[in-house]
C-alpha positions as CSV (number, residue, x, y, z in Angstrom):
1,M,0.0,0.0,0.1
2,V,1.4,3.4,-0.9
3,S,1.1,6.4,1.4
4,L,-0.7,9.4,0.1
5,W,2.3,11.4,1.4
6,S,5.9,10.8,1.8
7,F,8.1,10.3,4.8
8,E,10.1,13.3,3.6
9,G,7.0,15.4,3.9
10,F,6.4,14.2,7.4
11,K,10.0,15.2,8.3
12,V,9.2,18.8,7.0
13,L,6.1,19.0,9.3
14,A,8.1,17.5,12.2
15,W,10.6,20.3,11.8
16,N,7.9,23.0,11.5
17,Y,5.8,21.8,14.4
18,L,8.3,20.1,16.8
19,K,11.7,21.5,15.6
20,L,12.8,17.9,15.2
21,K,15.2,16.8,12.5
22,A,15.5,13.2,13.8
23,H,14.0,11.1,16.6
24,P,14.0,7.4,17.5
25,L,10.2,7.3,16.8
26,F,10.8,8.4,13.1
27,E,11.6,4.8,12.1
28,T,8.3,3.5,13.5
29,I,6.4,6.3,11.7
30,K,8.3,5.7,8.4
31,G,7.3,2.0,8.6
32,L,3.7,2.7,9.3
33,M,3.5,5.4,6.6
34,K,4.6,2.8,4.1
35,E,1.8,0.5,5.1
36,T,-1.1,3.0,5.3
37,K,-2.7,5.9,3.5
38,I,-2.6,9.2,5.3
39,T,-3.0,12.8,4.1
40,P,-0.7,15.7,5.0
41,A,-3.6,17.2,6.9
42,D,-3.9,14.1,9.1
43,V,-0.2,14.1,9.7
44,A,-0.3,17.8,10.7
45,E,-3.2,17.4,12.9
46,N,-1.5,14.8,14.8
47,L,1.8,16.5,15.1
48,M,0.5,19.8,16.3
49,P,0.8,20.2,20.1
50,K,-2.8,20.4,21.5
51,S,-1.7,22.0,24.8
52,P,1.5,23.7,26.2
53,F,2.2,20.4,28.0
54,D,2.4,18.3,24.8
55,N,6.1,17.5,24.0
56,A,7.6,16.0,20.9
57,V,7.2,12.5,22.2
58,K,3.4,13.0,22.9
59,C,2.9,14.4,19.4
60,L,4.8,11.7,17.6
61,S,2.9,9.1,19.7
62,N,-0.4,10.7,18.6
63,L,0.7,10.3,15.0
64,I,1.8,6.7,15.6
65,Q,-1.6,5.9,17.2
66,A,-3.4,7.6,14.3
67,L,-1.4,5.6,11.8
68,E,-2.1,2.3,13.6
69,E,-5.8,3.0,13.7
70,V,-5.7,3.7,10.0
71,K,-3.9,0.5,9.4
72,E,-6.3,-1.5,11.5
73,A,-9.3,0.1,9.7
74,E,-7.8,-0.7,6.3
75,A,-7.2,-4.3,7.4
76,L,-10.8,-4.6,8.5
77,K,-12.0,-3.1,5.3
78,S,-9.9,-5.5,3.2
79,E,-11.1,-8.5,5.3
80,K,-14.8,-7.5,4.8
81,E,-14.3,-7.0,1.1
82,E,-12.7,-10.5,0.8
83,E,-15.6,-12.0,2.8
84,A,-18.1,-10.3,0.5
85,A,-16.3,-11.5,-2.6
86,A,-16.2,-15.1,-1.3
87,S,-19.9,-14.8,-0.4
88,N,-20.8,-13.5,-3.8
89,E,-18.7,-16.2,-5.5
90,K,-20.5,-18.9,-3.4
91,A,-23.9,-17.5,-4.3
92,E,-22.9,-17.4,-8.0
93,K,-21.8,-21.0,-7.9
94,A,-25.0,-22.0,-6.0
95,A,-27.1,-20.2,-8.6
96,A,-25.2,-21.8,-11.5
97,N,-25.8,-25.2,-10.0
98,E,-29.4,-24.7,-9.3
99,K,-31.7,-26.3,-11.9
100,V,-34.7,-24.1,-12.6
101,E,-37.7,-25.6,-14.4
102,Y,-40.0,-23.2,-16.2
103,P,-43.5,-24.1,-17.4
104,V,-43.5,-24.8,-21.1
105,K,-47.0,-25.6,-22.1
106,V,-50.4,-24.5,-20.9
107,E,-53.5,-26.6,-21.5
108,N,-56.9,-26.2,-19.8
109,G,-55.3,-23.5,-17.5
110,E,-52.6,-25.8,-16.1
111,A,-48.9,-25.6,-16.8
112,E,-46.9,-28.7,-17.7
113,K,-43.4,-29.0,-16.7
114,P,-40.9,-30.1,-19.4
């Protein structure tokens, strides 16, 4: 899965919001960004300190949590799509194997089966 935004873009925002050029949590974020789709706005929202007490670790942790939630949601969506496809395939096979008999001839108001 390709991220909607690059890790390099994330690093620009990390510098702008947190004045960080590097941090041990960057590798975790980089890995999660490769596995999920996230927009620049979502990254920025999670990196922005929400209070004067929010430090860089708190903001990076918020982003990691958001990325993990997106990853989980994408996995559930994929699983449901696979289940739906399997169910549709099963229904199609059942319908193909089902023999349907239609009335062919009508005499005296009654239909005769072939």
